[in-house]
Rosetta silent file (secondary structure, phi, psi, omega in degrees, C-alpha in Angstrom):
SEQUENCE: MTIPHLIDSLSSQGFFVWDDFLDKSHIKAIKESIPETLHDARIGRQSTLQGNKTIRGDLTLWLDPEMSDPIASYMQKMDEIRKVLNSQCYLGLRDFETHFCRYPSGAFYKKHIDNARDQNRRKITTVLYMNESWELGDGGELVMYDGKDNELLKLEPLSGRMIFFMSEEFPHEVLPTSCQRESIAGWFLTQQFL
SCORE:     score description
SCORE:     0.000 S_00000001
   1 L     0.000  138.084 -176.260    0.000    0.000    0.000 S_00000001
   2 L  -137.083  173.106  177.420    1.324    3.367   -0.904 S_00000001
   3 H   -58.309  -42.626  177.664    0.421    7.031   -0.905 S_00000001
   4 H   -57.624  -36.212  176.161   -0.861    6.821   -4.539 S_00000001
   5 H   -63.532  -42.052  178.153   -3.350    4.122   -3.419 S_00000001
   6 H   -59.135  -49.137 -177.704   -4.489    6.415   -0.591 S_00000001
   7 H   -63.042  -46.082  179.740   -5.012    9.348   -2.952 S_00000001
   8 H   -60.749  -44.409 -176.551   -6.844    7.267   -5.567 S_00000001
   9 H   -70.804  -41.357  176.851   -9.140    5.668   -3.000 S_00000001
  10 H   -62.082  -38.493 -179.597   -9.961    8.910   -1.169 S_00000001
  11 H   -70.111  -37.525 -173.858  -10.777   10.531   -4.529 S_00000001
  12 H   -89.470  -39.245 -176.186  -12.912    7.665   -5.827 S_00000001
  13 L  -126.149   -6.670  175.023  -14.725    6.312   -2.752 S_00000001
  14 L    87.663   -0.719  176.989  -13.879    8.684    0.099 S_00000001
  15 E  -152.182  162.842 -179.483  -12.027    6.185    2.302 S_00000001
  16 E  -153.543  133.194  175.752   -8.972    3.951    2.329 S_00000001
  17 E  -105.397  124.251 -177.057   -7.807    1.071    4.560 S_00000001
  18 E  -117.842   99.269  177.177   -4.019    0.790    4.851 S_00000001
  19 L   -73.363  148.848 -179.753   -2.916   -2.460    6.495 S_00000001
  20 L    57.459   38.587  175.986    0.526   -2.469    8.144 S_00000001
  21 L   -60.473  -41.763  171.897    0.645    1.331    8.222 S_00000001
  22 L  -126.041  147.338  178.478    3.003    0.969   11.193 S_00000001
  23 L   -81.131  168.042 -173.489    4.951   -2.128   12.173 S_00000001
  24 H   -61.453  -34.716 -178.617    4.484   -3.904   15.502 S_00000001
  25 H   -68.329  -37.028  177.920    7.633   -2.463   17.071 S_00000001
  26 H   -70.165  -41.245  176.491    6.515    1.127   16.407 S_00000001
  27 H   -58.388  -46.990 -179.243    3.008    0.368   17.727 S_00000001
  28 H   -61.529  -42.337 -179.956    4.533   -1.144   20.876 S_00000001
  29 H   -63.968  -39.466  176.663    6.845    1.854   21.364 S_00000001
  30 H   -63.901  -48.092 -178.312    3.916    4.278   21.076 S_00000001
  31 H   -59.176  -39.874 -179.196    1.830    2.271   23.541 S_00000001
  32 H   -67.830  -21.026 -178.430    4.694    2.160   26.036 S_00000001
  33 L   -97.715    2.278  176.723    4.996    5.950   25.898 S_00000001
  34 L   -79.925  123.511  177.654    1.305    6.677   26.595 S_00000001
  35 L   -60.711  154.987  179.788    0.881    8.012   30.152 S_00000001
  36 L   -72.140  -21.108 -176.190   -1.430    6.049   32.439 S_00000001
  37 L   -81.385   98.380  175.630   -3.576    9.122   33.125 S_00000001
  38 L  -107.432  163.331 -175.793   -6.409    8.979   30.599 S_00000001
  39 E  -123.245  148.418  173.613   -9.628   10.984   30.697 S_00000001
  40 E   -56.628  130.117  178.755  -13.267   10.136   30.061 S_00000001
  41 L   -64.786  150.317  179.376  -13.979   11.028   26.431 S_00000001
  42 L  -126.653  163.023  177.954  -16.331   13.930   25.848 S_00000001
  43 E  -120.657  159.919 -178.732  -18.586   15.039   23.022 S_00000001
  44 L    94.136 -165.640 -177.535  -19.333   18.506   21.688 S_00000001
  45 L  -150.625  138.152  176.167  -17.006   21.481   21.460 S_00000001
  46 H    48.524 -111.161 -173.395  -15.915   24.297   23.798 S_00000001
  47 H   -69.045  -18.960 -179.762  -18.983   25.515   25.745 S_00000001
  48 H   -99.897    4.491 -177.863  -21.048   22.425   24.801 S_00000001
  49 L   -62.960  130.809 -178.065  -18.323   19.889   25.718 S_00000001
  50 E  -155.892  155.373  171.853  -19.711   17.159   27.963 S_00000001
  51 L   -88.648  142.537  178.196  -19.249   13.570   29.015 S_00000001
  52 L  -154.794   94.769 -175.904  -22.016   11.158   28.059 S_00000001
  53 L   -66.808  -14.791  177.028  -21.391    7.438   28.667 S_00000001
  54 L   -78.972  -13.557  178.357  -24.631    6.527   26.855 S_00000001
  55 L  -107.871  -39.695 -171.741  -23.031    7.827   23.628 S_00000001
  56 E  -147.399  127.045 -175.036  -19.325    7.281   24.148 S_00000001
  57 L  -119.843   15.302 -177.832  -17.460    5.168   26.708 S_00000001
  58 L   -87.448  168.080  174.278  -13.781    5.420   25.788 S_00000001
  59 E  -110.811  142.050 -175.151  -10.898    7.062   27.624 S_00000001
  60 E  -135.126  164.694  171.848   -8.660    9.479   25.717 S_00000001
  61 E  -151.874  121.007  177.397   -5.482   11.496   25.863 S_00000001
  62 E   -65.819  136.975 -176.118   -4.526   14.193   23.336 S_00000001
  63 L   -98.735  149.309 -179.933   -1.081   13.486   21.896 S_00000001
  64 L  -138.482  139.872 -178.218    1.813   15.874   21.514 S_00000001
  65 H   -61.009  -20.750 -179.987    5.154   15.163   19.777 S_00000001
  66 H   -75.100   -8.726 -179.413    6.989   16.229   22.946 S_00000001
  67 H   -67.373  -39.537 -178.976    5.608   13.175   24.795 S_00000001
  68 L  -170.805  162.347  176.173    8.101   10.765   23.216 S_00000001
  69 H   -63.049  -42.075  179.023   10.158   10.029   20.109 S_00000001
  70 H   -61.622  -39.041  177.484    7.745    7.288   18.905 S_00000001
  71 H   -68.626  -41.518  177.382    4.782    9.704   19.120 S_00000001
  72 H   -60.722  -41.196  178.951    6.824   12.447   17.422 S_00000001
  73 H   -63.390  -42.995  177.150    7.767   10.000   14.638 S_00000001
  74 H   -61.089  -46.688 -177.476    4.113    9.049   14.130 S_00000001
  75 H   -68.243  -31.466  175.538    3.026   12.683   13.986 S_00000001
  76 H   -66.330  -41.459  177.912    5.855   13.499   11.554 S_00000001
  77 H   -61.692  -41.153  179.138    4.678   10.697    9.258 S_00000001
  78 H   -67.140  -35.108  178.115    1.140   12.089    9.377 S_00000001
  79 H   -68.136  -35.839  176.395    2.417   15.573    8.568 S_00000001
  80 H   -63.982  -40.570  176.916    4.256   14.202    5.525 S_00000001
  81 H   -64.316  -41.433  177.760    1.004   12.594    4.360 S_00000001
  82 H   -55.903  -45.021 -179.059   -0.800   15.909    4.944 S_00000001
  83 H   -64.444  -41.094  178.809    1.662   17.683    2.646 S_00000001
  84 H   -66.715  -42.855  177.800    1.276   15.074   -0.109 S_00000001
  85 H   -60.176  -39.637  177.552   -2.534   15.214    0.134 S_00000001
  86 H   -64.688  -43.016 -176.514   -2.380   18.983   -0.221 S_00000001
  87 H   -72.738  -29.032 -177.172   -0.093   18.848   -3.242 S_00000001
  88 H   -96.010  -31.739 -172.248   -2.093   16.110   -4.993 S_00000001
  89 H  -117.554   -6.130  177.072   -5.680   16.797   -3.916 S_00000001
  90 L    54.266   50.948 -175.103   -5.685   20.528   -3.071 S_00000001
  91 L   -91.152  -11.852 -179.674   -7.530   19.984    0.215 S_00000001
  92 L    67.767   35.507 -179.507   -6.128   22.970    2.119 S_00000001
  93 L   -78.063  126.464 -173.657   -5.078   20.843    5.102 S_00000001
  94 L  -111.790  -15.851 -175.640   -3.274   23.036    7.625 S_00000001
  95 E  -162.827  177.109  178.928   -2.777   20.843   10.683 S_00000001
  96 E  -142.072  128.824  174.695   -3.315   17.462   12.343 S_00000001
  97 E  -118.554  148.407 -173.437   -4.836   16.766   15.770 S_00000001
  98 E  -155.990  147.705  172.991   -4.796   13.345   17.370 S_00000001
  99 E  -142.174  152.596  174.341   -5.585   11.445   20.539 S_00000001
 100 E   -80.100  140.357  179.901   -5.069    8.004   21.984 S_00000001
 101 E  -126.438  132.680  172.352   -8.298    6.068   22.709 S_00000001
 102 E  -123.804  120.843  176.427   -8.808    3.151   25.071 S_00000001
 103 E  -100.715  109.134  174.009  -12.149    1.352   25.056 S_00000001
 104 L   -65.566  163.712  177.977  -12.575   -0.778   28.196 S_00000001
 105 L   -52.315  129.771  179.588  -14.576   -3.975   27.850 S_00000001
 106 L    93.576  -11.732 -177.795  -18.214   -3.084   27.074 S_00000001
 107 L   -77.731  158.675 -177.649  -17.438    0.428   25.785 S_00000001
 108 L  -156.903  174.879  173.020  -18.729    1.754   22.446 S_00000001
 109 E  -141.914  111.908 -176.549  -19.229    4.988   20.504 S_00000001
 110 E   -62.773  164.488 -176.127  -22.647    5.479   18.923 S_00000001
 111 E   -55.882  133.945 -177.245  -23.077    6.603   15.324 S_00000001
 112 E  -159.934  171.518  171.610  -21.800   10.119   14.677 S_00000001
 113 L  -117.732  145.562 -169.902  -20.016   12.387   12.194 S_00000001
 114 L   -83.212   31.025  170.565  -16.603   13.821   13.080 S_00000001
 115 L  -132.527  128.158  176.134  -17.444   17.507   12.957 S_00000001
 116 L   -64.267  161.091 -179.971  -19.232   19.289   15.764 S_00000001
 117 L   -52.919  137.709  178.205  -22.309   21.312   14.777 S_00000001
 118 L    62.500   18.125  176.521  -21.492   24.372   12.672 S_00000001
 119 L  -122.765  139.052  175.593  -17.856   23.225   12.428 S_00000001
 120 L  -140.513   30.831 -177.400  -16.218   21.848    9.318 S_00000001
 121 L   -79.070  -21.570  176.430  -12.523   22.111   10.081 S_00000001
 122 E   -83.009  117.424 -175.573  -12.020   18.328   10.227 S_00000001
 123 E  -101.010  -46.490 -179.574  -11.534   17.194    6.631 S_00000001
 124 E  -129.209  127.982  175.792  -10.070   13.672    6.871 S_00000001
 125 E   -92.336  143.154  174.349  -10.431   11.289    9.811 S_00000001
 126 E  -129.207  144.497  172.153   -7.744    8.710   10.590 S_00000001
 127 E  -137.425  121.182  175.722   -7.837    5.762   12.981 S_00000001
 128 E  -105.186  124.501 -177.940   -4.744    3.652   13.706 S_00000001
 129 E   -92.385  145.991 -172.498   -5.469    0.371   15.507 S_00000001
 130 L  -132.088   27.774 -174.256   -3.153   -0.977   18.196 S_00000001
 131 L   -98.264  101.239 -170.925   -4.767   -4.291   19.235 S_00000001
 132 L   -68.337  -28.083 -174.468   -2.092   -6.976   18.975 S_00000001
 133 L  -126.103   34.486 -179.591   -4.286  -10.004   19.643 S_00000001
 134 L   -64.495  137.259  177.125   -7.729   -9.031   18.313 S_00000001
 135 L  -132.453  156.577  176.684   -9.918  -12.017   17.342 S_00000001
 136 L   -53.919  130.543 -176.817  -13.354  -12.400   15.822 S_00000001
 137 L   101.698  -12.875  178.448  -15.869  -11.904   18.633 S_00000001
 138 L   -75.384  -17.877  178.599  -13.755   -9.348   20.516 S_00000001
 139 E    75.271 -166.146  179.509  -15.920   -6.528   19.124 S_00000001
 140 L    78.376   13.720  178.849  -14.854   -2.916   18.763 S_00000001
 141 L   -68.175  150.177  171.659  -15.201   -2.908   14.978 S_00000001
 142 E   -89.114  128.747  175.772  -15.649    0.399   13.158 S_00000001
 143 E  -115.943  125.830  178.853  -18.843    0.469   11.091 S_00000001
 144 E  -109.652  146.198 -177.916  -19.171    3.135    8.388 S_00000001
 145 E  -125.231  156.031  172.411  -22.404    4.173    6.690 S_00000001
 146 L   -87.206 -176.532 -177.548  -23.299    6.097    3.565 S_00000001
 147 L   -67.019  -13.510  179.097  -25.617    9.131    3.527 S_00000001
 148 L  -104.217   14.492  176.821  -28.671    6.837    3.297 S_00000001
 149 L    70.983   21.551  174.115  -27.681    4.851    6.412 S_00000001
 150 L   -87.395  135.648  178.738  -26.543    1.796    4.440 S_00000001
 151 E   -66.980  126.262  178.955  -23.594   -0.055    5.954 S_00000001
 152 E   -99.327  -35.986 -169.916  -20.516    0.424    3.768 S_00000001
 153 E  -157.101  138.514  171.263  -17.782   -1.173    5.808 S_00000001
 154 E  -124.912  110.976 -168.130  -17.244   -3.128    9.000 S_00000001
 155 E  -110.188  124.562  177.023  -13.569   -2.932    9.888 S_00000001
 156 L   -73.387  136.668 -176.411  -11.736   -5.175   12.341 S_00000001
 157 L   -83.442   67.505 -176.386   -9.380   -3.193   14.626 S_00000001
 158 L   -83.206  141.593 -176.928   -6.182   -5.095   13.773 S_00000001
 159 L   -57.138  131.916  179.425   -2.836   -3.794   15.014 S_00000001
 160 L    88.584  -11.683  179.777   -1.054   -1.558   12.515 S_00000001
 161 L   -80.111  137.702  178.284   -4.153   -1.034   10.365 S_00000001
 162 E  -127.114  137.998  170.465   -5.104    2.560    9.529 S_00000001
 163 E  -116.147  139.305  173.140   -8.280    3.881    7.975 S_00000001
 164 E  -117.159  134.911  173.284   -8.564    7.301    6.336 S_00000001
 165 E  -152.805  156.354 -179.099  -11.984    8.718    5.445 S_00000001
 166 E   -69.394  120.210 -168.667  -13.624   12.020    4.593 S_00000001
 167 L   -59.650  -37.283 -174.138  -14.842   13.324    7.948 S_00000001
 168 L   -90.686   -6.886 -173.706  -18.133   14.881    6.822 S_00000001
 169 L   -95.017  -21.708 -169.029  -19.237   12.141    4.426 S_00000001
 170 L  -127.891  104.294  167.226  -19.447    9.046    6.581 S_00000001
 171 L   -59.659  145.038 -177.710  -21.463    8.511    9.743 S_00000001
 172 E  -154.116  163.065  178.886  -19.686    5.799   11.737 S_00000001
 173 E  -146.321  161.066  171.468  -19.727    3.994   15.063 S_00000001
 174 E  -109.438  121.033 -179.040  -17.556    1.767   17.222 S_00000001
 175 L   -70.091  154.999  179.659  -19.338   -1.446   18.193 S_00000001
 176 L   -55.607  141.681  179.290  -19.254   -2.585   21.839 S_00000001
 177 E   -95.491  151.976  171.747  -16.030   -4.302   22.838 S_00000001
 178 L  -108.576    0.774  173.466  -15.722   -7.515   24.797 S_00000001
 179 L  -152.336  171.744 -178.021  -12.092   -6.747   25.660 S_00000001
 180 L   -62.213  136.332 -179.546   -9.899   -3.667   25.805 S_00000001
 181 E  -126.726  132.071 -178.330   -9.521   -1.887   22.441 S_00000001
 182 E  -127.217  144.897 -179.293   -6.865    0.733   21.715 S_00000001
 183 E  -159.124  170.689  169.966   -6.372    3.119   18.816 S_00000001
 184 E  -121.306  115.733  176.152   -5.165    6.559   17.815 S_00000001
 185 E   -95.596  143.249  179.803   -7.828    8.744   16.232 S_00000001
 186 E  -149.547  165.568 -178.642   -6.767   11.800   14.280 S_00000001
 187 E  -142.329  128.723  168.201   -8.037   14.511   11.969 S_00000001
 188 E   -80.174  130.439 -170.242   -6.444   16.495    9.181 S_00000001
 189 E  -111.922  146.782  173.592   -7.707   20.048    9.678 S_00000001
 190 L   -92.084   -4.024  173.965   -8.450   22.953    7.373 S_00000001
 191 L  -128.166  151.415 -178.308   -7.821   25.345   10.272 S_00000001
 192 L   -61.952  139.083  176.766   -4.843   25.466   12.587 S_00000001
 193 L   -78.471  126.633 -178.353   -5.162   23.393   15.756 S_00000001
 194 L  -108.260    0.000    0.000   -5.021   25.683   18.806 S_00000001
């Protein structure tokens, strides 16, 4: 899988699955550098930000390249992809924001779109999976839908797998997990991340 495949797929169908985006040693190094202090995920933005376990049950931590070399390396790779997407697709991507997500057993995230109301700065969503021993029945799959609520894709959260998709085009959900599920969610932005 290469960058040209990513560009072609985003242009033609709006999403792309890239298996082995990162190797197991890089995934392990990132996981080892994540602090233990995670926070209940919230929904909304700024004044409307709130926790709601009936919608979303994961724990998160916003990532910064200063946390560790493995995280900095990951974010550098994403910035290189951002630059290529801009030069090839003219998307006006100006930044990348990202957080680590841990779904405890039983957690889920109901169907949603990745832009808060009246916001459209998130252009492309990314999810990197970090589950080394995921098996059928463990749950936590990402399900994507089209604009008519038809299921387009049900994606197993396998370690090293990355999905890219157009943030405003695809409602999606995370199915309930039966074991811990970990990932890094990110967004290429058309406005600078503050």
